[in-house]
Structure formats: structure tokens, C-alpha cells
C-alpha positions as CSV (number, residue, x, y, z in Angstrom):
1,M,8.0,-6.3,-0.5
2,S,8.0,-2.5,0.8
3,T,5.9,0.2,0.2
4,L,6.4,4.1,0.3
5,I,3.7,5.7,-0.4
6,V,5.1,9.7,-1.8
7,T,2.7,12.9,-1.0
8,G,2.5,16.6,-1.3
9,T,2.2,19.9,0.4
10,S,0.1,20.4,-2.9
11,T,0.6,20.1,-6.5
12,D,3.5,21.0,-7.9
13,V,6.1,20.9,-5.1
14,G,8.0,18.3,-7.2
15,K,6.7,15.2,-6.0
16,T,7.0,13.0,-9.3
17,I,11.1,14.3,-9.0
18,V,11.6,13.0,-5.3
19,T,9.6,9.5,-6.9
20,A,12.2,9.6,-9.7
21,A,15.4,10.1,-7.1
22,L,13.6,7.5,-4.6
23,A,13.5,4.8,-7.5
24,A,16.9,5.6,-8.7
25,T,18.7,5.5,-5.0
26,A,16.9,2.2,-4.8
27,L,18.3,0.6,-7.6
28,A,21.8,2.5,-6.7
29,A,21.5,-0.3,-3.8
30,G,20.5,-3.4,-5.9
31,R,16.4,-3.4,-4.7
32,T,14.4,-4.0,-7.5
33,V,11.6,-1.5,-7.8
34,A,8.2,-0.9,-8.7
35,V,5.7,2.3,-8.8
36,C,2.4,3.3,-8.6
37,K,0.7,6.5,-10.1
38,P,-2.8,5.7,-8.9
39,A,-4.6,8.5,-11.2
40,Q,-2.4,10.4,-13.8
41,T,-4.4,13.9,-14.8
42,G,-4.2,16.2,-17.6
43,V,-2.9,13.5,-19.4
44,A,-4.5,12.1,-22.9
45,P,-4.2,8.4,-23.9
46,G,-1.0,8.0,-25.2
47,E,0.7,11.2,-24.2
48,P,3.4,10.3,-22.0
49,G,2.1,10.8,-18.6
50,D,4.5,11.5,-14.7
51,L,5.6,7.8,-15.0
52,A,7.2,8.1,-17.9
53,E,9.1,11.2,-16.1
54,V,9.5,8.6,-13.7
55,R,10.9,6.3,-15.8
56,R,13.2,8.3,-17.9
57,L,14.9,9.7,-14.4
58,S,15.7,6.8,-12.7
59,G,15.6,3.8,-14.9
60,V,13.4,1.9,-13.4
61,T,11.0,0.3,-15.7
62,R,8.7,-1.8,-14.1
63,T,4.6,0.7,-13.2
64,V,1.7,0.8,-13.3
65,E,-0.8,3.5,-13.6
66,P,-4.7,2.2,-12.9
67,A,-6.8,5.1,-14.0
68,R,-6.1,8.5,-15.8
69,Y,-7.6,11.6,-17.0
70,P,-7.4,14.1,-20.1
71,D,-8.2,17.1,-17.5
72,P,-5.6,18.5,-15.7
73,L,-8.0,18.1,-12.3
74,A,-7.7,16.5,-9.0
75,P,-9.0,13.2,-9.7
76,D,-12.3,12.7,-9.0
77,T,-13.5,15.3,-10.4
78,A,-12.0,15.1,-13.2
79,A,-13.6,11.1,-13.1
80,R,-16.8,12.7,-13.3
81,R,-15.8,15.4,-16.2
82,A,-15.0,12.2,-18.6
83,G,-17.8,10.4,-17.8
84,Q,-15.7,7.4,-16.3
85,P,-16.3,5.9,-13.0
86,L,-14.1,6.8,-9.8
87,L,-11.3,4.6,-8.7
88,T,-12.1,2.4,-6.3
89,L,-9.5,1.8,-3.3
90,G,-10.3,-1.8,-4.1
91,E,-8.8,-1.3,-7.7
92,T,-5.8,0.8,-6.8
93,V,-4.6,-1.9,-3.2
94,A,-5.2,-4.7,-6.3
95,A,-2.8,-3.0,-9.0
96,I,-0.5,-2.4,-6.4
97,D,0.0,-6.1,-4.8
98,G,0.5,-6.9,-8.8
99,L,3.7,-5.4,-7.2
100,A,4.2,-7.2,-4.8
101,D,7.2,-9.3,-6.0
102,A,9.6,-6.3,-6.3
103,D,11.8,-5.0,-3.2
104,L,10.2,-1.9,-3.6
105,T,6.7,-0.2,-4.7
106,L,6.8,3.6,-4.6
107,V,3.4,4.9,-5.0
108,E,3.5,8.6,-6.1
109,G,0.4,10.2,-4.9
110,A,-1.5,13.8,-6.6
111,G,-1.6,16.5,-5.6
112,G,-1.6,17.4,-1.5
113,L,-2.3,14.5,1.1
114,L,-5.9,14.7,0.8
115,V,-6.8,15.5,-2.4
116,R,-10.0,12.7,-3.8
117,L,-7.8,9.9,-5.5
118,G,-11.6,8.1,-6.7
119,E,-14.1,7.3,-4.3
120,F,-10.5,7.3,-1.8
121,T,-7.7,9.8,-0.4
122,L,-4.2,8.6,0.1
123,P,-4.3,8.2,4.0
124,D,-6.8,6.1,3.3
125,L,-4.8,3.7,1.2
126,A,-1.7,3.9,3.6
127,A,-3.9,2.5,5.7
128,K,-5.2,-0.2,3.9
129,L,-0.9,-0.8,3.3
130,D,-0.2,-0.3,5.9
131,A,2.6,2.2,4.4
132,P,4.7,4.7,5.4
133,V,4.3,7.9,4.1
134,L,7.0,10.8,2.7
135,V,5.7,14.0,2.9
136,V,7.5,16.2,-0.9
137,A,7.4,20.4,0.7
138,A,8.8,23.5,-0.8
139,A,11.3,25.2,-0.2
140,G,9.6,28.7,0.0
141,L,7.2,30.9,2.3
142,G,4.4,29.2,3.3
143,T,5.4,25.5,3.5
144,L,5.7,25.2,7.1
145,N,1.9,26.2,7.3
146,H,1.6,23.8,4.7
147,S,3.7,21.0,6.2
148,E,2.6,21.4,9.3
149,L,-0.9,20.5,8.3
150,T,-0.3,17.3,6.1
151,V,1.6,16.0,8.8
152,R,-0.7,16.5,11.4
153,A,-3.2,14.7,9.4
154,L,-1.4,12.0,8.4
155,T,-0.4,11.8,12.5
156,A,-4.2,12.6,13.6
157,A,-4.7,9.5,10.6
158,G,-2.3,6.6,12.9
159,L,-0.3,6.8,10.1
160,R,3.1,6.8,9.8
161,C,5.6,10.3,8.2
162,A,8.7,8.8,6.8
163,G,10.1,12.2,6.6
164,L,10.3,15.9,5.0
165,V,12.2,15.9,1.4
166,I,12.0,19.4,0.1
167,G,11.5,18.7,-3.8
168,S,13.0,21.2,-5.1
169,W,16.2,23.2,-3.2
170,P,17.0,26.3,-5.1
171,A,20.7,27.2,-6.2
172,T,20.7,30.8,-4.7
173,P,18.4,29.7,-1.5
174,D,16.7,32.8,0.1
175,L,16.6,34.1,3.9
176,A,13.0,32.5,3.5
177,A,13.9,28.9,2.7
178,E,17.5,28.7,4.6
179,C,15.2,30.0,8.1
180,N,12.3,27.0,6.3
181,R,14.9,24.2,6.5
182,T,15.8,24.1,9.9
183,D,12.5,25.1,11.0
184,L,10.2,22.8,9.0
185,P,11.5,19.6,11.6
186,A,11.3,21.9,14.5
187,V,7.5,22.8,13.5
188,T,6.8,19.6,12.1
189,G,8.1,16.9,14.1
190,A,9.1,15.5,11.2
191,D,12.5,14.7,10.2
192,L,13.9,16.7,7.6
193,V,15.2,13.8,5.1
194,G,16.3,15.3,2.3
195,A,16.2,17.5,-0.8
196,V,16.0,18.0,-4.1
197,P,18.4,20.5,-6.0
198,E,16.6,23.1,-8.5
199,G,16.2,21.6,-12.0
200,A,17.5,18.1,-11.5
201,G,14.7,16.6,-13.2
202,R,16.6,18.4,-16.8
203,W,19.1,16.8,-16.1
204,D,20.5,14.2,-17.9
205,P,19.1,10.8,-17.1
206,A,22.8,9.4,-16.5
207,R,23.5,12.4,-14.2
208,F,20.6,12.2,-12.5
209,A,20.8,8.8,-11.2
210,A,24.3,9.1,-10.2
211,T,24.0,11.8,-8.1
212,A,20.2,11.2,-7.0
213,P,21.5,9.0,-3.9
214,T,23.7,11.9,-2.6
215,W,20.3,13.8,-2.0
216,F,18.9,12.2,0.4
217,R,20.0,10.9,4.9
218,T,22.2,8.4,4.4
219,S,20.8,5.8,7.6
220,W,17.1,7.1,5.7
221,A,17.8,5.4,2.7
222,A,19.1,2.7,4.4
223,E,15.4,1.8,6.7
224,Y,13.8,2.8,3.5
225,L,15.5,2.1,0.3
226,G,17.3,-0.1,1.5
């Protein structure tokens, strides 16, 4: 099993849609895929969360969600407000180990890189799993700073950055977006390996799954997704 962790420079940058696109790309390459969302917040019991969207768009069937909390907050805060114990690193690793028979396991974080998922952060999980981390970034103003801070934090923790993906590339990009697409690799030192079209999450699943492999650099997808 290989594992790829998906984080973001902040919340609402497109991690879930990128995760679905990664899963669809790996499935199209003939790999078996599983997806873990360690902590889902802002969703009541029984309601569809991020993993439901990943399943709908990509066609992946094996998913696991170790913890869920109703308040739309950072997972550790949401857990305390719900009177639930904080998710542990051991519980999360055990859930991911349960998917070990899949060729590829994708792990989608919550919010940005250093958001507390419980008693731990995503870098703690990446270090424990010895897994590379893919960073999902925004296209517009502010993304250079957020992206460089995120990649620097990964590097300082001794973790491997698998590259950057723009989570929502505008149909009509403005000057800032066009410049950022050039500047992101220069300021972060990480390759820009893909971009997901704006609004792709609203596409028909068949169109989404068929098109997703074109959103990532072919050589990168061959290395990380098969």
C-alpha cells in the first residue's frame, strides 16, 4: 500500500474535490483506492460528509471516517464542545492500516496543515506513516504567502512535499491567478503538479471521473497514483 496525504493552505481551498480527482485518476489507472477522512466536522450523524462527495464523484467505494462532530470547527475544538474524547494518533493510524490491502490510500486532512485533528496534527500523522503530503492551494491573492508557509512547515518537520495543486482554477483567471500559477513553484520550491477547474465538484460524476486524469501532470500521477 502507498499512502498520500492531502492538506490545504487553509479551509475551503478544494481539498475534497482534489481528493476525489486523485481517487478517480488512480482508479482510471487500474489501482484499488481507499480514502480516509480522520475527522469530519460540521456534519450531523447520518448526514453526507466529505467522503460522500468523494465517493459520488470518483466512484471509490472504500472509505473510513474515524471521528465526526456536529460543530463546524477545528476537530479538537468540536470534540470538546460535543463532550467527546479527542481523536488519537493511534486510532487514526489503525483506521488507515485497516485499508492496507488497497493499492493507494488517500488521507484528507481538515482545514490547513496545522489544524488539530484531535491529540495530533497532520504532520504528526504523516511522520508516523512516512507518507508524502500534497498541498492544495488557492489561485488568487494571498496564496503565495499561505503556500510558502505551508511548505516551509512541512520541510521544517522533515516531511516530503509531494507538490502543489490549485484546488479551483478559474474559468477566466485574473492577473493575480495567472502570475501565481508561475510564481507558486518559485516561492515554495515545490512543483505545481495540477489544477482542478473551478466548479468541477458540480459536474456529473461520469464527466468528472473521465476528465480528472487530465488535471495532473502525467509523470507526477504515474509516480504517486500509478
